[in-house]
C-alpha positions in Angstrom: -4.5 0.4 -16.8 -4.1 1.2 -13.1 -2.6 4.4 -11.7 -0.7 4.3 -8.3 -0.4 7.1 -5.8 1.6 6.9 -2.6 0.8 8.9 0.5 3.1 11.6 1.7 3.6 9.9 5.0 5.1 6.9 3.2 7.2 9.0 1.0 8.5 10.9 4.0 9.5 7.7 5.7 12.0 6.8 2.9 15.6 8.0 3.1 16.3 10.9 0.8 18.8 8.9 -1.2 16.5 6.0 -1.8 13.1 7.8 -2.0 12.8 7.9 -5.8 14.0 4.3 -6.2 11.6 3.0 -3.5 8.6 4.9 -5.0 9.4 3.5 -8.4 9.6 -0.1 -7.0 6.3 0.2 -5.3 4.6 1.8 -8.3 6.1 -0.8 -10.7 5.3 -3.9 -8.6 1.8 -2.8 -7.7 0.9 -1.9 -11.3 2.3 -5.2 -12.6 0.4 -7.2 -10.0 -2.9 -5.3 -10.6 -2.6 -5.8 -14.3 -1.9 -9.5 -13.9 -5.2 -10.6 -12.3 -4.2 -9.3 -8.8 -1.2 -11.7 -8.6 0.1 -11.7 -5.0 -2.5 -9.3 -3.9 -4.8 -10.2 -1.0 -7.7 -8.4 0.6 -7.3 -7.0 4.1 -9.4 -9.3 6.1 -10.7 -6.9 8.8 -11.9 -4.4 6.2 -15.6 -5.2 5.6 -16.9 -2.2 3.6 -13.9 -0.9 1.7 -11.8 -2.0 -1.2 -8.6 -2.4 0.8 -5.9 -4.8 -0.3 -2.3 -5.7 0.7 0.8 -7.1 -0.9 4.5 -7.7 0.0 7.2 -5.6 -1.4 11.0 -5.7 -1.0 12.7 -2.3 -0.5 16.3 -1.7 0.5 17.1 -5.3 1.5 14.0 -5.4 3.8 10.6 -7.0 3.2 7.4 -4.9 3.8 3.7 -5.3 3.5 1.8 -2.4 2.1 -1.9 -1.6 2.2 -3.8 0.3 -0.5 -7.3 1.2 -1.4 -8.6 0.6 -4.9 -11.2 2.7 -6.7 -11.8 3.2 -10.4 -8.4 1.9 -11.4 -6.7 4.2 -8.9 -4.6 2.4 -6.2 -3.8 4.7 -3.2 -1.0 3.3 -1.1 -1.6 4.5 2.5 0.3 2.1 4.8 3.6 0.4 4.9 4.9 -1.9 7.6 7.7 -4.3 8.3 5.2 -6.6 10.0 5.0 -9.6 7.7 2.5 -11.7 9.6 -0.8 -11.3 7.7 -3.2 -11.5 10.6 -1.4 -8.9 12.7 -0.7 -6.7 9.7 -4.5 -6.7 8.9 -5.1 -5.5 12.5 -2.5 -2.7 12.1 -4.2 -1.6 8.9 -7.6 -1.5 10.5 -6.3 0.6 13.4 -4.6 2.9 11.0 -7.8 3.1 8.9 -10.0 3.9 11.9 -7.5 6.6 13.0 -7.6 8.2 9.5 -10.9 7.3 7.9 -10.2 9.8 5.1 -7.1 8.1 3.7 -8.7 7.5 0.3 -9.8 11.1 0.0 -6.6 12.8 1.0 -4.5 14.4 -1.7 -1.4 12.4 -2.6 1.4 13.4 -4.8 
């Protein structure tokens, strides 16, 4: 069984009225996809040495891509974007990862 944690920066980007609902959607969809042989989950192409993956999610009538790291059945969601083009999203994630190399070691709630 996988456990999902979401970074505070993503939680803070949600509107207060939809925050709990959006968090629940992310946790539910990600857990379901991880438990079903990584259905709809793809590796981030520019990430050579890390277990970083991405998937699409639909929140508040908008589509997003989210990036997460995976280690020991713990999925840490650290990036969310409205950029749906895979190639440019992967570049965004890599820039974000380089800017914050400790994303997988931060404390998330």
